[in-house]
PADREN-591672 format. One record per residue (C-alpha): y, x, z. Coordinates in steps of 0.001 Angstrom, whole numbers, plus 500000, padded with zeros to 6 digits. Example, Ala and Ser with C-alpha at 12.3 -4.5 7.8 and 13.67 -1.06 7.14 Angstrom:
# residues 2
495500512300507800498940513670507140
***
This chain:
# residues 438
528516147532241733531972149238241581531984152161244148534590153495246185535591155231249683537273154308252734541206154882252532543273155813249725545877153730247961546793151639244925549778153122242928548673151515239992549955148039241491553364149495242193553827152032239318551457151340236636550393154923237085552793155755234657549686156115232033550415153354229645552896155609227468550123157987226700546999155830226880544760155763223808547121158380222047544721160715220225544682163986221058546957166457218972546728170133218656549657172339219359549519176014218229552202178169219534554071181072217986553401183141220986551514182708224336551863184368227628548357184385229547548495184896233018545799187154234654545449185114238219544733181445236928541724181245238841540950181448242559540066184910243212541315188538242510543411188509239074541602189829236219542216193572234931544057193488231326542123195862228899544636195798226071548062197336225546551111196800223681550553197091219816546897196218220109545696193327217505543444190911219259540957188300217976540866184671219084538197184371221874538573188210222343538449189454226023541707190878226943541122191289230820537902191914232791536955190191236195537556191793239355535652191447242468532862189001243287534270185580241951536280186918238904536343185915235491537356187122231955540311186180230357540386185696226650542745185860223924544003182180222975545313183214219444544774186016217043547644188586216697549325191327218209549905192202221810553601192264222402553711193325225951552194193331229435554531191800231779555397190322235185556588187126234987557306184140237539554708181306236842553817178605239486552472180765242116554605182158245199554580185548243492555040186824239772551921187187237696550811190069235391550577188548231948549671189555228327551895188173225695550597187770222256552623186840219103550337184476217040549586185899213604548497182343212534545124183152211128543077182095214192540549184736213296537602184581215869536001187645217706532389187814217072530638185041218850526785184609220112525809181117221034522984180099223148521912177370220766521800173630221466521829172535225399518399170920225713516895174249223866519019176839225275517532179269227770518270177757231258518294180892232862521156182381230537523555179510230704525260180350234073525978183899232530527253182368229339529611180144231634530941183142233453531506185028230233533448182156228595536191182503231521535323178950232639536790177804235943537467174186237093539940172370234878540473169356237486543199171742238947541392173846241663540427176634239137537288177693241239535277179874238895532489177466237483529560180008237257529894180350241128529972176525241723526760176538239332525225179133241511523540177146244444523866179145247640520835180320249591519430177897251836520920175123250216519680172453247740521574170366245220519844167384244141522810165487242111525458166723239929528922164471239422531211164805236887534716163677237694536212161133235044538172159241237586541517160898236464543098158841239450546310160985239414549315158940238105550727159244234455547692161600233279545451160761230725544211163936229124540538163287230520540660159767229516541457160414226005538856163413225906535992161025227071537133158657224254537213161498221833534581163760222816531985161972224716528930163754223127530188167100224098531001165854227917527346164630228118525984167984226608527990170151229462526420167874231856523070168567230777523764172260230394524799172423234027521872170326235105519516172472233185520919175690234621521117174382238123517603172686237976519009169384238943517207166170237780520216163425238627523540163909236477526184161163237202529400160620235134532113158792237456534820156831235489537306154413237270537551150713236124540610150966234428538900153098231653536180150679230761536624151950227032535681155399228388532775153810230379531386152578226875531796155525225216530406157871227889527413155285228178526683155163224565526533159192224325524400159433227492521685157062225621518249158815225814519792162125227603517537162892230563518608162013234267521982161168233086523762157996234626527108156436234351529166155202237605531929152858237683534236153300240414537025151391241787540634152172240728542081153769243701543876157055244508542369159820245396539183158672244008538841162054242064538554164106245099535375165748245647534418164428249167535609161006247923533552160996244829530275162079246858530877159419249342531687156742246915528627157689244655526006158883247122527043157436250470526776161299251761529384162895253890530240166424253585530458167742256733533791169106258302534337172634256772531509172266254477530895172231250811529784169554248158526448171498248437526230170641252047525522166948250754523321167984248058526030167833245360528090169751242892531116168131241333532697169311238096535602168000235985534864166192232589536882168853230860534904171511232536531607170073231034533273170015227671534142173663227979530766174540229097529182172957226033531501174711223777530340178094225584526767177379225287526494175913221890529348177831220033529850180813222683533559179864222521535560180997225268538056178729227413541302179137225122542676175797225025542533172557227013543982168806226677547233168349228585549077165084229028553114165401228397554862162457229373557744160867231322561058161661229886559896163033226754560526161279223289557055161121222156554687161079225197551384162693224131547954164059224819547751167694223379545410170199223108547112173396223954546429176961223968546286178833227321549433180737227835551673178078225711555213177675227261555976174504229046559285174400226780556748174426223528554748171517224742557862169567225559559357170325222143556071169349220667556381165937222269559828165432220674561847167129223486563598165372226488564485161962225770567518162329228747568487165174231172565740166062233189565941166450237014562407167637237845559294168676236004555953168704237253553254170569236330550393167844236887550733164205238033553428162955240270551252162585243339550091166372243535551919167924240558553858171212241357557651171237240437558041174080238012561040176601238305561882176411234349560414175572231237559944179524230481556536179121232687553229179084230878550268176628230731547034177878232605543691176507232704544666174369235561547363172416233810546309168843233058549790167563232758553270167959232288555818164779233679559229165095233161561326162907235860564902162124235146567865162565237517567377159230239195563633159487239271563794163283240959566425161966243858564365162881247078565040159934249774566447160958253018563722161109255684564214158732258910562864158725262214558866158121262326558141154219263298554529154755264422553399152176261701549919154119261072550227153561257310549723157202256798546444156896258943545267153786256998545919155928253869544198159157254699541001159557252553539829162180254866540512160262258117543203162256259676546197161445261865549163162553259681551716161571262211550501163537265015549644166598262688553239166219261456554512166740265310552477169816265850553495171728262432557087170948263177556537172484266666554786175256264723551730174765266842549399175777264090546638176576266209546481172860267859547108171516264006543964173339263176541961171774266262543072168571264636541500169317261349544748170181259279542559172469257081540479169429256034543541167822254519543166167730250638547014167481249917546643164581248047550150162974248961548673159461249979550220159747253498553586160704251973553416157952249393552811155229251942555322156515254715558347154173255151560252156885256799559790158943253702558778161753255727557405165283254015554038164918255391551640166260252685554186169239251690554357170042255333550333170154255583550015172379252283552413174784254028550595174753257168547176175577255784548766178486253793550182179724257040546995179300259016544910181246256073547371184208255938547553184588259779543831183821260319544536181693262957
***
């Protein structure tokens, strides 16, 4: 039985999700001549650089130490010379401190100390190994993974879910990873389960990826407690709360965390990185990213952290026509980049290039009270009413109407016949409420 949740939309039928141009394209590795690695890739305080200009660093060497309770270290994604510590505009609102490294082409690794195979590695050392590897959520949130693996006092987690839905339009990075490295993903899940003392692990995959279902199911044979769940193809199936509802029929309470529903959710890419950390002691220095849209060779690339968007686009053959807008991520939740000099972080699972026609934004018209936004909202909010409150700057009332529960998936904006900017309005409102502590 295929699982799902209430609400959501089906962009597959109208847009074909834009996935076909990179579907089943083998992952190619891009090794750039230089990288610019930001210190604030994760949620929490930016890491503190411990290298200086002129230093030679090795691949996987720590170049910045964690700061604060949820901080993680940052590692060199190439071996070579540190050519500068610079402040540069990336995808955030404020410029980021970055470490620039020129690649010497040697890929000479720092000393590594693996824990061993995932089934025999000391379970009580896995979380510390994950932190040391600088792993954070690779589905986009970038929450430090070792924190998510640490069950809060008074909570009980009995189910770990791996998100292989990849419901975002255009992106096929996770799909291809599941096809090419299913064993590593299952290994990562088993490492998480052992570290968290959880007996049930479920890998959730949408039914438009049945080849991935087959590959993961085969890799999971004989692995204790590991199951595969097939989901109906629907957006935003990959949201944490939506996955938990679809698979376990449990509800995460308002303002709560997945642990309040007895679950922990991780991306399949994160699981693969955890397997590398445990079995090889390799930190998170690269990730799979889809580069697609108006490029000559749409591709799935394994890119080093700190690679520029321009280098990734050039590796995919360059622009096929004049770009109008470039997204970091898919077309539903992606962030428009200021220019192609910005650098890929641990969160970037896609680069989508729109041409001038595709990038043109439709002029909004008055709301016709059709309620399509209410039907589409996977969190059961009233986007139309929230938009009115936000436009009136009544953030206190918007908070009472649960705007903070919005997952900014863009489903409401997508179905709105008036072309109102609903999701961006709620994103801005959430940021203001947090900043002003309303």
